[in-house]
C-alpha positions in Angstrom: 20.0 -16.4 22.1 20.0 -12.4 22.5 23.5 -12.7 23.1 24.1 -14.6 20.0 22.7 -11.6 17.8 24.5 -9.3 19.5 27.5 -10.9 18.5 26.2 -10.8 14.8 25.0 -7.6 15.1 28.8 -5.9 16.8 31.1 -8.2 14.1 28.9 -6.9 11.2 29.5 -3.2 12.1 33.2 -4.1 12.8 33.4 -6.2 9.0 31.0 -3.6 7.5 31.6 0.3 8.5 30.3 1.5 5.3 26.5 0.0 6.5 26.6 2.5 9.3 25.2 0.6 12.4 24.1 3.4 14.8 21.6 6.0 14.5 21.0 7.7 11.1 18.5 9.6 13.0 19.0 10.9 16.5 15.5 10.7 17.1 15.0 6.8 16.3 16.8 3.9 18.5 19.6 2.3 16.6 18.4 0.8 13.4 20.4 -2.9 13.4 19.1 -4.0 10.1 22.2 -3.0 8.6 24.4 -5.1 10.1 22.6 -8.2 9.8 24.4 -10.4 6.7 22.6 -9.3 3.5 22.2 -12.5 1.4 21.1 -12.5 -2.0 17.0 -13.3 -2.5 16.9 -15.8 -5.2 13.0 -16.6 -5.3 11.3 -15.1 -8.0 7.8 -13.6 -8.3 5.2 -16.2 -9.6 4.3 -16.2 -13.3 0.8 -15.6 -12.3 1.7 -12.2 -9.5 0.2 -10.1 -11.7 -3.2 -11.6 -11.3 -2.9 -12.6 -7.8 -2.3 -8.8 -7.2 -5.3 -7.5 -9.2 -7.4 -9.9 -7.2 -6.2 -8.7 -3.5 -6.4 -5.3 -4.4 -10.0 -5.5 -5.7 -11.6 -7.6 -2.8 -9.8 -5.6 -0.6 -11.7 -2.4 -1.2 -15.0 -4.4 -1.8 -14.5 -5.4 2.0 -13.2 -2.0 3.4 -15.7 0.4 1.5 -18.8 1.4 3.0 -20.3 3.9 1.1 -18.0 7.1 1.1 -14.7 8.3 0.2 -11.9 5.8 0.5 -8.6 5.1 -0.6 -6.0 2.2 0.2 -2.8 1.0 -1.5 -2.8 -2.3 -1.6 0.8 -2.8 -2.4 1.5 -1.3 1.5 -1.0 -3.6 3.2 0.7 -6.7 1.1 4.5 -5.5 2.1 3.7 -5.1 5.3 1.3 -8.4 5.7 4.1 -10.2 4.0 6.7 -9.6 6.6 4.1 -10.7 9.1 3.6 -14.1 7.5 7.6 -14.8 7.7 7.1 -15.9 10.9 3.7 -17.4 10.8 3.6 -21.7 10.5 0.8 -23.9 9.8 -2.8 -22.5 9.2 -2.0 -19.2 10.0 0.6 -19.2 7.5 -1.7 -20.9 4.5 -4.5 -18.5 5.3 -2.3 -15.5 5.1 -1.2 -16.7 2.2 -4.3 -17.9 0.3 -5.3 -14.2 0.9 -2.5 -12.4 -0.2 -2.0 -14.4 -3.3 1.5 -15.6 -2.5 4.2 -17.5 -1.0 5.8 -15.5 1.7 9.4 -15.3 -0.6 7.4 -14.6 -3.3 5.7 -11.7 -1.8 8.9 -9.9 -1.0 10.1 -10.6 -4.7 7.2 -8.7 -6.5 7.5 -6.2 -4.0 11.4 -5.7 -5.1 9.5 -5.5 -9.0 8.2 -2.2 -8.0 10.1 1.4 -7.6 12.4 4.3 -8.6 13.4 4.2 -12.4 15.7 7.0 -12.4 13.2 9.7 -13.0 12.9 12.8 -11.8 8.9 13.6 -12.6 7.6 10.4 -10.9 8.9 8.6 -8.5 7.8 5.6 -5.9 9.4 5.0 -2.8 8.8 1.9 -0.3 10.7 1.6 3.0 9.8 -1.1 5.7 10.7 -1.5 9.6 10.4 -3.8 12.4 10.1 -2.6 16.2 10.5 -5.2 18.4 10.5 -4.8 22.1 13.9 -5.1 23.9 12.4 -7.7 25.8 11.0 -9.8 23.5 13.3 -12.9 22.3 12.7 -12.6 18.3 14.3 -15.3 16.5 17.5 -14.5 14.3 15.6 -16.4 11.3 13.0 -13.9 11.1 15.0 -10.8 11.6 17.1 -11.9 8.4 14.3 -13.0 6.4 12.8 -9.9 6.9 16.3 -7.9 6.1 16.9 -10.1 3.3 13.6 -9.8 1.3 12.2 -6.4 2.7 15.8 -4.2 3.5 13.8 -3.7 6.7 15.3 -1.5 9.1 15.2 -3.2 12.5 14.8 -1.4 15.8 14.9 -2.8 18.6 14.0 -0.7 22.3 11.8 -0.4 25.3 8.1 0.5 24.3 6.8 3.3 26.2 4.9 6.5 26.0 7.9 7.7 22.9 7.4 4.7 20.9 4.2 5.7 19.0 6.0 8.8 18.4 8.8 7.6 17.4 6.8 4.9 14.8 4.9 7.9 13.4 7.6 10.1 13.3 9.5 7.2 10.6 6.2 7.1 8.8 6.0 10.5 8.2 9.6 10.6 6.9 9.0 7.8 4.5 6.0 9.2 3.1 7.2 12.4 2.1 5.4 13.7 5.0 2.2 12.7 3.8 0.8 10.5 6.3 1.1 11.0 9.5 0.1 10.1 13.3 -1.0 6.5 11.9 -0.5 4.9 15.7 -2.6 6.7 17.9 -0.9 4.3 21.1 1.3 1.9 21.9 -0.4 -0.6 24.4 1.0 -2.9 27.4 0.7 -6.2 25.2 2.5 -5.0 22.1 5.4 -6.8 21.5 6.2 -6.0 18.0 5.3 -3.6 14.9 5.6 -4.5 11.0 5.5 -1.4 9.0 5.6 -0.3 5.5 5.7 2.6 4.1 4.9 4.0 0.8 5.2 7.7 -1.5 4.5 8.7 -5.0 5.4 11.7 -6.1 5.0 12.4 -9.9 4.2 15.3 -13.0 1.8 14.2 -15.4 3.3 13.8 -18.8 1.3 17.1 -19.8 0.4 19.5 -17.5 -3.1 21.5 -17.5 -2.6 25.2 -18.6 -4.9 27.6 -17.0 -7.3 27.6 -19.6 -7.7 23.6 -19.1 -9.5 24.7 -15.6 -12.9 25.6 -14.8 -15.8 25.3 -12.7 -18.2 22.6 -12.9 -20.6 20.7 -10.5 -20.0 17.6 -9.1 -22.8 15.5 -7.9 -22.5 13.5 -4.9 -23.5 9.9 -4.3 -26.2 11.5 -2.3 -27.5 13.6 -5.0 -25.8 17.0 -3.7 -24.1 19.5 -5.8 -20.8 21.5 -5.2 -18.7 22.9 -7.1 -14.9 21.5 -7.8 -12.2 22.7 -10.9 -12.3 20.7 -13.0 -9.4 19.6 -14.7 -10.1 19.3 -18.5 -8.1 17.5 -21.3 -7.8 15.3 -24.6 -6.1 11.7 -23.7 -6.1 9.2 -26.0 -6.1 6.1 -24.0 -10.1 4.8 -23.7 -11.4 2.1 -21.3 -15.0 0.3 -21.4 -16.6 -2.6 -20.5 -20.2 -3.4 -19.9 -20.7 -1.5 -16.7 -17.8 1.2 -17.2 -16.4 4.3 -19.1 -12.8 5.7 -18.3 -9.4 6.8 -19.7 -5.7 6.5 -18.6 -4.2 9.4 -18.1 0.4 9.6 -17.7 2.7 10.5 -15.3 6.1 11.6 -16.7 7.9 8.8 -18.4 4.9 6.8 -18.9 5.7 3.9 -16.6 2.5 5.1 -14.4 -0.9 6.3 -14.9 -4.4 7.7 -13.3 -7.1 5.1 -14.1 -10.4 6.5 -13.7 -13.6 4.4 -14.0 -16.8 6.0 -14.2 -19.8 3.5 -13.6 -22.5 4.3 -16.0 -25.2 6.4 -14.7 -27.4 3.6 -13.5 -25.4 1.9 -11.6 -24.9 3.3 -7.7 -21.4 3.9 -7.1 -21.9 1.1 -4.0 -22.9 -2.0 -6.1 -20.3 -0.6 -9.2 -17.5 -1.4 -6.3 -19.6 -4.2 -4.8 -19.1 -5.7 -8.7 -15.1 -5.3 -8.8 -12.8 -8.3 -9.0 -9.4 -8.7 -10.1 -10.8 -10.0 -13.3 -12.6 -6.9 -14.2 -9.8 -4.7 -13.5 -7.0 -6.7 -15.5 -9.2 -7.0 -18.4 -10.2 -3.2 -18.5 -6.7 -2.2 -18.5 -6.0 -5.0 -20.3 -8.1 -3.7 -23.2 -7.1 -0.3 -23.1 -8.3 1.4 -26.5 -6.0 4.1 -28.6 -9.1 6.6 -28.9 -9.6 10.1 -28.9 -10.9 11.1 -25.0 -12.5 14.4 -23.7 -11.5 14.1 -20.5 -12.5 15.8 -16.9 -10.5 15.4 -13.8 -11.7 16.8 -10.4 -8.9 18.1 -8.4 -9.2 16.7 -5.3 -7.3 15.9 -1.6 -8.5 12.7 0.2 -7.1 11.6 3.4 -8.3 7.9 4.9 -7.7 5.7 7.5 -9.1 2.5 8.7 -8.6 -0.6 10.9 -7.9 -3.6 8.6 -9.1 -6.4 10.9 -12.9 -7.2 9.7 -11.7 -6.6 6.0 -9.1 -9.2 6.6 -11.0 -11.8 8.3 -13.7 -11.0 5.9 -11.2 -12.1 3.2 -10.4 -15.6 5.2 -7.4 -14.3 7.5 -9.0 -15.4 10.6 -6.3 -17.5 12.6 -4.1 -14.6 12.6 -6.4 -12.8 14.8 -7.4 -15.5 16.8 -6.1 -15.7 20.5 -6.6 -19.6 20.8 -5.3 -20.4 17.1 -2.6 -18.0 15.9 0.7 -19.7 15.1 3.7 -16.8 14.9 6.1 -19.2 16.8 8.4 -18.7 13.7 8.4 -14.6 14.9 9.7 -15.2 18.6 10.1 -17.5 21.5 8.1 -16.8 24.1 9.3 -18.3 27.9 5.9 -18.7 29.5 4.4 -20.7 26.5 2.1 -17.8 25.3 1.7 -16.8 21.7 1.6 -13.9 19.7 -1.0 -12.4 17.6 -2.3 -10.0 15.3 -3.6 -7.0 17.5 -4.6 -4.4 14.9 -3.3 -4.2 11.4 -4.0 0.1 10.6 -3.7 2.0 7.2 -3.5 5.5 6.3 -3.3 7.0 2.9 -3.4 10.9 1.5 -3.4 11.7 -2.2 -3.4 14.8 -3.5 -4.8 15.6 -7.5 -4.1 19.0 -8.6 -3.2 21.0 -12.4 0.8 19.3 -12.2 0.2 15.5 -10.7 0.0 13.8 -8.0 0.9 13.0 -4.4 0.3 10.3 -2.3 1.5 8.3 0.7 0.2 5.1 2.2 1.5 3.2 5.6 0.1 0.4 7.2 1.1 -1.4 10.7 1.0 -4.5 11.6 0.6 -4.6 15.7 1.4 -7.5 17.2 0.5 -9.0 21.1 1.4 -11.5 23.3 -1.8 -13.2 23.7 -2.8 -15.8 25.9 -3.0 7.7 -30.8 -5.6 6.5 -33.0 -8.1 9.3 -33.8 -11.6 7.9 -34.4 -14.8 9.6 -36.1 -16.1 10.8 -32.7 -14.6 11.2 -29.4 -15.7 9.5 -26.8 -15.9 11.9 -23.3 -15.9 10.6 -19.6 -16.3 13.4 -17.6 -15.9 12.8 -14.0 -18.7 14.9 -12.1 -19.9 12.0 -9.9 -18.7 9.1 -7.6 -16.0 7.3 -9.6 -13.4 4.3 -8.8 -9.6 5.5 -9.4 -6.7 3.9 -9.5 -2.5 4.7 -9.3 -1.1 1.6 -11.8 2.4 0.8 -12.9 2.2 0.8 -16.0 5.3 -1.6 -16.9 4.4 -3.7 -13.9 1.2 -5.4 -15.4 -0.8 -2.1 -14.8 -0.4 -3.5 -11.2 -2.9 -0.4 -9.1 -0.5 0.6 -6.2 -3.9 3.0 -5.2 -7.0 1.8 -5.5 -9.9 4.7 -4.1 -13.6 5.7 -4.2 -14.5 9.3 -4.9 -18.6 9.4 -3.7 -17.8 13.4 -2.6 -15.2 16.5 -3.1 -16.5 18.3 -0.3 
């Protein structure tokens, strides 16, 4: 098997010299992904992709939220687990597809609808990679599936002390330096890493002026007050339901927007987050009103890291982590009859919101181990001076939340 893959890679390097087999970064192993024969992906995203993705995003936040600040990129998690599911079979695959809401080939097609649209002032970039221990007999079909569907770089190397540093360096480079040190170590049982990295960098459509930035108190979830720099503006898109008021603030080009969701004063932020689901998020964004909003947005930064194992198990993806039940036989061939299972799903994010715009980065690492304008009469007002939920949404892609988070405190 390994000889066959090597022959294919060498042949592709000879036939496709412009692809660039070999190192593009001297600090990383050789990238074998570009040498695999690229095939056109024929699968289309499912018709209900926007709904199922909203369901996944909301449930992931609900299962992960523990009362403090939180920031997730459901899109990054979907990408990393989508690649992983490409090697799953049987009930393991069925559970993963139920949790993710799409078949594996549909996930790749859906992710392909995101990305840059040529704007210099609002950019979203996504990258994927596989890191394979050199003695693992990885299946050619699995590598091909991820090269075709995800454009994944493939690094086959001896796992050692430097591997964690190499993966961290790759993640840092593909998140514009915003996500660092996501992987703490490479355990002896680890045989593969599937990595998604995502970077968002956008200017506001209307940048805040100096006189629109003023100091104001922010009341934390625990009732404590702290001074923040509040960014004031007049927006034209208002969000409302029985428990929420909010607004959309557009980035340059209007493909992306910041969506702020402020729960009613009598609803604690933990209860509000627990009430969220895909239908509620979709309804809020689909029923946006053209109405003037006097908006206040705190300048804030947030960094967040979480191991997603427990959340994914609660969502129904149990077998993938179970040494006795996991079936990733489509991923690799093990000589001793052992199996592969997911050891850890690591997720790390960063966001900075200020007068000029927003920078955000996210990365997800799946560690595999061998295991046994309308102007109303009265403007609305939404001042985010207490805990709130926020999203970065793709307005041209069904308002899909690229990031979703909670600000409980700005201290």
